[in-house]
N, C-alpha and C positions, 0 to 999 in steps of 0.2 A: 366128789362129781360124778358117779354112778350109784351115787344112794338114793334117786329117788323111783317106786316102785306107788306103780298107778292104786294100788289095790285100796291104799287108803280114801280115794278116792276116785274109783270105779261104782259110774248111775250114776252123784249126782249132779249140778243142773246142769250147768257147764257142759257134760255127755252125753246126758235128752238133744242140747243143743246139736252139738255135735255131729251126733249119734241119726237124728232127724233129717237133716239137712244129707251126709252119706248116706242114709235111705234113700232119697230119695233121687239122688241124681241117678246113685248103680243099677235103681227100676228102669230109670226112662234109660240110661246105658242101654240096658240089654234089655228094650224092645226089638231094635234092628237084628236082624241075625246075622248081624256082623262080631268078629271079636274084638277083643278092648288088649290092651298092656292092662295094669291095677299095681302102683309105687305106693308102701307107708312106709320113712324116713327114721318114725320111732313108731314104732308095735306096739311097742308091749306085749302082755303076755294071753293076751283073744280069749281070754271066757278070768269072770271074776267071777266068784262068791262073794255074794254078801251079807252073811253067816258069821263068815271070815273071824278071828277076833283082831284084823286090824280094820275090815268096813266099818266094823263095832266099833274104830273105837273115837272115830270124827262119826259117826250115822249120818254124812252123809249124802247115800244113798236112801238114806228113809227120806229126808227134803227132795231130794231131785224123782230118780224114776217111783221111787215108791208114792210120789203125792202124788203123779201126775202121769203115769199110766195108763189112764183109764182117758186119759184128751187126746191117744193116737190108735185108738183100733181104728178096723179100719186102713190104715196105715200102711207105709211098705218098712219102717220104725216099728209101731205096733204089730205086728206080723212076725217081724224076725225077734220081737222082746220074749210072745205067746211062746214061737221054735222053743227057741233055744231056753226056758223054763222045765220045756215037754222030755227036749233031750237032758239035759245037762240035771233039774235037780229045778223048785220051785226057787234056793231062792241064785238065782244060778240070773249074770248079766252077761250080755254078751259085748265084746269090746269092739273095735272094730277090722281088724283081720279079722273074728270068727261075724263081721255081720257083709263083712265084702264073701269072704272061699260061702256063706250063705248062698247069694245072691247073683255070686258071678258063675259061671258056666264051665262045660270042662275044654271049649276053647279055647275059654281066656288064662292070658300068663297072671300071674298075681305073685310080684315081688315084695316082700315087706322082709323088715330091717330094723333088729331090736341090741344097742351096745351091751347094755347092762348084762352079763354074762348069766345069772339066775332066770331073767325075763326070761333073755334064749330058749333057755332050754326050756323053761313052761311053755311060751309060743312054740316050740319046737310040737313037743307031746300032745296041742292041742292040732295045731294046723294037722299033723299024723295023718289024719283020713283024707286031708285035699291035699290036692293036684298041685302048689306051691314051692315059688320057694326062701329059704327064711335062715335069714345071712347075716351071721353076728359080727357088721362091722357097721364104723358110718354109714348114720343113711343116708347125710348128705352126699360124700363122696360117694358113693354106691350110685344113688341117683344118675350123678353128672356120666359115669364108665356105663348106665346104663343107656340110656335116651343117645341120640333119640330113636322110641324099641321097632321090634316087634309085635304084633300088630304096630301101627298107628293110630289108632282110635283108644283112646281113654285117660288114664283120672293118675293121679299121685295126690294125697293126703300126707300131709303137711302139718306134724300133730308133737314137739317139740309139750317137752316140761319146765323150760327156760331156765331151770336150774345153771343152767352156764347163761351167768346175764348175756354175753356176749352174742347169744341169738339172740337177738333184738336189733343188730348191729347187723348182722352178716347175711341174716336172713338176706332181708331186702334183695342182693345182690344175687344170692342163689338161683331167686327165683328169678331173676333177669334172664339170669345167666337158663334156667329149665325151658321159661318162658321164650328161650331162639330158637334154642336149636328142635323143640318140639312146641310148636306154634298151632297144633289144632287141640292137644292135651288139653283136658282139665286139671288144673291145679288147683286144688283146693288147701287152705293156711288159715287152723285155728289160735287161734288168743285169746288171751284171755284181757277182760278189762279190769282194771288195778288204778285202785285209791289213790298211789302215787305216781303216776300216765308213763311206770316202762317203757307202756306200746304205743304213745303217739309219735312218740318220734317215727319209727319203725313203719310204721303206717302211714306217718305224709310223704317216706320214702316209696313208696309203695306205688303209694298213689301218684306219685307224677309223673312216673313209667306207666301205669299199670292202667289209664284214662278208664277202659270198656269191664274193668274190673269189678263184680258185685260186691258188697259186703252186707252185711249182715252183724248185727251188735241186739243184745241184746241181758235185760239188765237184772237183775235179784240182789236181796241182803244178804252179805257174807254170812260162810255157813257157821263160825262160828264169832263171836266178838275179839278183835281183835287181827283178827284175818284181813288179805290185803285184797281180794278178787272179789268184784260186788259187778260181777260180769262177763258176756261170756262174745266171743267177734267169729267170724269165715268170712275171708275173702278168701274170697273164688275166683279164676281166671277162664274163662271159656265153660261160665254157668249151663248149665243141661238146658231145656225149656223145661218153661215149669219148677224149675228152684226160689222163680221166686214168690210161687204162691206160695207155696212148705214155709217160707222164712214168713211171708201173709201170715199167715197159721200160728208161726211161733209164736211171732207177733203178741197175736192173743191172749198163747194160751201164759206166756210169763205176764204179761202184763199186773199180771194181780202180786204179782209177788216182791 
């Protein structure tokens, strides 16, 4: 239940999709000189070495950020990729916590949850230079306990591994409660698009409640023969201005894949 480690998949096509949208949204939210709150329910380790044995074993990064990096020059995501390699080495890739810590300010509150003990230890170490709170607790429950936040403006990223199959059934209920107690918050859910359609019932339940939410998906070939993921999706409540423009760019970038 706690076996998932994202290093095997860091920098893959799904990460590119998710992180490009995340970077764009956070960039816009920091335009106003007002503090905000940021939450992650499943943070991971924040910085990934794409030259590590685990990453090289799958080769997903080479077909992801390695293939598409140049498509993002001049964007918020592209700037963070460049800054990460400059700071952490040419094979480093930023997870969402590092993206958030890079874009957010000292006046903003950052809460990062990671239940896996090894991943949490790595997260805590990577985030030590930044004013963030790293929680070694269940992310869904922690988010419930912290909402509504102070400051009220802000964003939550829900990015589970879906290793726990009941996540598909439980996530719509969690998000409904989050949105009810934090109606001004940007709530972004990442989900895999799977050959077996495991994600479809969850999305139908979400759209029945959150009629105005933005949904963006990209499709691509499986990383390896037999892999079930054929695309990446983001379901975003209260999407910031300009997110649709980034989404259109991503549709173009992923179209040939």
